[in-house]
C-alpha positions as CSV (number, residue, x, y, z in Angstrom):
1,X,-0.1,-0.2,0.1
2,X,1.4,3.4,-0.8
3,X,0.5,6.5,1.3
4,X,0.2,9.7,-0.5
5,X,0.4,12.8,2.0
6,X,-1.5,16.2,0.9
7,X,-2.0,19.2,3.2
8,X,-5.5,18.3,4.2
9,X,-5.8,14.8,4.5
10,X,-4.3,11.3,3.7
11,X,-4.5,9.5,0.3
12,X,-3.6,5.5,0.6
13,X,-3.1,3.8,-2.9
14,X,-4.7,0.5,-2.4
15,X,-4.0,-1.0,-6.0
16,X,-2.1,0.2,-9.1
17,X,-2.4,-1.4,-12.9
18,X,-6.0,-1.2,-12.8
19,X,-7.8,-1.1,-16.4
20,X,-9.5,2.4,-16.4
21,X,-11.4,1.6,-12.6
22,X,-15.2,2.2,-12.2
23,X,-17.9,0.8,-10.4
24,X,-16.2,0.5,-6.7
25,X,-18.7,-2.0,-3.9
26,X,-17.4,-2.3,-0.8
27,X,-17.1,-6.1,0.5
28,X,-17.8,-6.9,3.9
29,X,-14.3,-8.9,4.2
30,X,-12.6,-5.7,3.4
31,X,-12.5,-6.1,-0.1
32,X,-13.6,-3.5,-3.2
33,X,-15.1,-4.9,-6.2
34,X,-14.0,-2.4,-9.2
35,X,-15.2,-2.9,-12.6
36,X,-12.5,-2.5,-15.2
37,X,-13.9,-0.5,-18.6
38,X,-10.7,-0.6,-20.7
39,X,-10.7,-4.9,-19.6
40,X,-14.0,-5.4,-19.8
41,X,-13.4,-7.3,-16.5
42,X,-14.9,-7.2,-12.8
43,X,-11.8,-7.2,-10.4
44,X,-12.2,-8.2,-6.8
45,X,-9.1,-6.4,-4.5
46,X,-7.9,-7.3,-1.3
47,X,-7.3,-5.4,1.6
48,X,-3.7,-5.4,0.7
49,X,-3.8,-4.7,-2.8
50,X,-4.0,-8.4,-4.8
51,X,-6.0,-8.1,-7.7
52,X,-8.0,-10.7,-8.3
53,X,-10.1,-11.0,-11.8
54,X,-13.4,-12.8,-11.2
55,X,-15.4,-12.2,-14.0
56,X,-14.7,-11.5,-17.8
57,X,-17.8,-9.2,-19.4
58,X,-16.6,-8.1,-22.7
59,X,-17.5,-4.6,-23.8
60,X,-17.4,-1.8,-21.1
61,X,-18.3,-2.8,-17.5
62,X,-19.0,0.8,-15.7
63,X,-21.6,1.5,-12.6
64,X,-22.1,-1.7,-10.5
65,X,-24.1,-2.4,-7.1
66,X,-25.0,-5.5,-4.5
67,X,-28.2,-6.4,-5.5
68,X,-30.9,-8.4,-3.2
69,X,-29.5,-11.6,-4.1
70,X,-25.8,-11.2,-3.2
71,X,-25.2,-11.0,-7.1
72,X,-23.6,-7.7,-8.7
73,X,-25.2,-6.1,-11.3
74,X,-23.4,-3.7,-13.5
75,X,-23.9,-1.5,-16.2
76,X,-22.2,-2.3,-19.6
77,X,-21.6,0.4,-22.4
78,X,-21.0,-2.4,-25.0
79,X,-17.6,-1.0,-25.5
80,X,-18.6,2.8,-26.7
81,X,-15.6,4.4,-25.5
82,X,-11.9,4.2,-27.1
83,X,-8.6,4.7,-25.2
84,X,-5.4,6.1,-25.4
85,X,-2.4,6.9,-23.6
86,X,-1.5,10.9,-22.9
87,X,0.6,12.0,-20.6
88,X,1.3,8.8,-18.9
89,X,-2.6,8.6,-18.2
90,X,-5.1,6.2,-20.0
91,X,-7.8,8.6,-21.6
92,X,-11.1,7.7,-23.4
93,X,-12.6,9.3,-26.1
94,X,-16.3,9.6,-26.6
95,X,-17.1,9.0,-30.0
96,X,-17.6,5.6,-30.2
97,X,-15.2,2.8,-31.5
98,X,-16.0,-0.1,-34.3
99,X,-15.8,-2.9,-31.4
100,X,-19.4,-1.5,-29.9
101,X,-21.7,-3.9,-29.5
102,X,-25.1,-2.2,-27.8
103,X,-25.7,-1.8,-23.8
104,X,-26.6,-3.9,-21.1
105,X,-27.6,-4.9,-17.8
106,X,-25.6,-7.9,-16.8
107,X,-25.5,-10.0,-13.7
108,X,-22.5,-11.6,-12.2
109,X,-22.4,-14.1,-9.6
110,X,-19.7,-13.8,-7.0
111,X,-19.0,-17.7,-6.2
112,X,-18.8,-18.6,-9.7
113,X,-18.0,-15.6,-12.1
114,X,-20.8,-16.5,-14.5
115,X,-22.2,-14.0,-16.2
116,X,-25.8,-13.2,-17.5
117,X,-27.1,-10.1,-19.3
118,X,-30.5,-9.5,-17.9
119,X,-31.5,-6.5,-20.3
120,X,-30.6,-5.2,-23.9
121,X,-33.4,-3.0,-24.5
122,X,-36.9,-1.5,-23.2
123,X,-39.6,-2.6,-25.1
124,X,-38.5,-2.0,-29.1
125,X,-35.3,0.9,-27.9
126,X,-31.7,-0.8,-27.3
127,X,-29.9,0.0,-24.1
128,X,-27.1,2.3,-26.1
129,X,-24.5,2.8,-23.0
130,X,-25.9,1.9,-19.5
131,X,-23.9,3.8,-16.8
132,X,-24.5,3.5,-13.2
133,X,-27.2,2.1,-11.0
134,X,-28.4,1.8,-7.6
135,X,-31.1,-0.5,-6.1
136,X,-33.4,1.0,-3.7
137,X,-35.5,-0.6,-0.7
138,X,-38.0,-2.8,-2.7
139,X,-35.4,-4.5,-4.7
140,X,-35.3,-2.9,-7.8
141,X,-32.6,-0.5,-9.3
142,X,-32.6,2.6,-11.1
143,X,-29.9,3.4,-14.1
144,X,-28.7,5.8,-16.0
145,X,-28.3,5.3,-19.9
146,X,-25.3,7.7,-21.0
147,X,-25.9,7.2,-24.7
148,X,-23.3,7.2,-27.3
149,X,-21.3,9.6,-29.4
150,X,-20.3,9.8,-33.0
151,X,-18.5,12.1,-35.1
152,X,-21.7,14.0,-35.5
153,X,-24.8,13.3,-33.6
154,X,-25.1,12.5,-29.9
155,X,-28.2,10.3,-28.0
156,X,-30.4,11.8,-26.1
157,X,-31.5,8.8,-23.2
158,X,-32.6,8.9,-19.9
159,X,-33.2,7.1,-17.0
160,X,-34.7,3.1,-16.5
161,X,-36.2,1.5,-13.7
162,X,-35.7,-2.4,-13.6
163,X,-36.1,-5.6,-11.4
164,X,-33.1,-7.9,-10.9
165,X,-35.2,-11.0,-11.9
166,X,-35.1,-9.5,-15.9
167,X,-38.9,-9.6,-15.5
168,X,-39.3,-5.9,-16.2
169,X,-38.0,-2.4,-17.3
170,X,-39.4,0.9,-17.6
171,X,-38.1,4.4,-18.9
172,X,-38.7,6.4,-16.0
173,X,-37.2,10.0,-17.2
174,X,-36.7,11.2,-20.9
175,X,-35.4,12.6,-22.7
176,X,-32.0,13.8,-20.9
177,X,-28.3,14.6,-22.3
178,X,-25.6,12.2,-21.2
179,X,-27.0,11.1,-18.1
180,X,-24.4,10.1,-15.7
181,X,-23.9,8.7,-12.3
182,X,-27.4,8.1,-9.9
183,X,-27.8,8.1,-6.4
184,X,-30.7,8.0,-4.0
185,X,-30.2,10.4,-1.0
186,X,-32.2,9.8,2.3
187,X,-32.3,13.6,2.9
188,X,-31.5,15.3,0.1
189,X,-28.3,17.3,0.7
190,X,-24.7,16.7,-0.6
191,X,-21.7,15.8,-0.1
192,X,-18.7,18.3,-0.3
193,X,-16.0,17.6,-2.7
194,X,-12.3,16.6,-2.4
195,X,-9.8,17.5,-4.5
196,X,-7.5,14.7,-5.9
197,X,-4.9,14.9,-8.2
198,X,-6.5,12.2,-11.1
199,X,-7.9,14.5,-13.7
200,X,-10.8,11.3,-14.1
201,X,-11.9,10.5,-11.2
202,X,-15.0,8.3,-11.5
203,X,-16.4,7.1,-9.0
204,X,-16.6,6.5,-4.8
205,X,-18.2,3.9,-2.4
206,X,-18.4,3.7,1.6
207,X,-16.9,0.7,3.7
208,X,-14.9,-0.4,6.4
209,X,-15.9,0.3,9.9
210,X,-18.7,2.5,10.6
211,X,-18.8,3.4,6.4
212,X,-16.4,5.6,7.1
213,X,-13.9,4.7,4.7
214,X,-14.4,6.2,0.5
215,X,-12.9,3.8,-1.9
216,X,-12.8,6.1,-4.6
217,X,-11.6,5.2,-8.7
218,X,-8.7,6.9,-10.4
219,X,-9.2,5.9,-13.7
220,X,-6.5,8.1,-15.6
221,X,-3.6,6.7,-13.3
222,X,-5.8,3.0,-13.0
223,X,-5.2,3.6,-9.1
224,X,-8.0,2.3,-6.6
225,X,-7.7,4.9,-3.4
226,X,-8.7,5.0,-0.2
227,X,-9.7,8.2,1.7
228,X,-10.7,8.4,5.5
229,X,-14.2,10.3,5.7
230,X,-14.9,12.6,8.6
231,X,-18.3,10.7,8.3
232,X,-20.1,7.7,8.2
233,X,-21.1,7.5,4.4
234,X,-24.7,6.5,3.2
235,X,-25.6,2.8,3.2
236,X,-27.0,0.8,0.5
237,X,-30.4,-1.1,0.4
238,X,-28.3,-4.3,0.2
239,X,-24.8,-3.9,1.9
240,X,-22.7,-6.7,0.4
241,X,-23.0,-9.8,2.9
242,X,-20.1,-11.7,1.3
243,X,-17.2,-12.7,3.6
244,X,-15.1,-15.0,1.6
């Protein structure tokens, strides 16, 4: 583990060498799941920084969350980002590359690594670039579709609500331009900002004792970092019960 000191806080690098990490999920055993958009994988990072690729989803897995059955549900943009190195960082481009295969919502069984695709469309409208999701207390989940970009056009998309068994998906908000992260706030307030050196901070989750550790994905540098938070983070509707 590498410690980076700053005047205001201590940033601890948990792991390095990740393929544009996103969608962190803190597990009960102290490990953290992240998606690797550039690699098309779901990785599990132990508290000492060991990286285990537990599932290959292909495409572009981004947002992830634990569902009521203990499985991991993943927004997959189908590989709609291109990647290149610039000034030592891995940088993404928004113009869709030829490898794009269409968006989906996928389910990963943590015990086996098996991947099941639940949704590729809502009615007759294909999913374009699902980006982030969050479960509510009833067991359903909300997710955004960021859409895709071409040289001269950009999708107008929205926010969807779906069931984790693949039985129901409905569009709830339309139209939106490039909707990205999504969360459910119990009190309607916002968390303050924390300046960091990576220009491509993509996501965070709370874990550890009393949910006071913020695990943050730094996609440009390929790092997962941890920061002690001054108060407990919000608890998810279905926090992980995975212990091994």
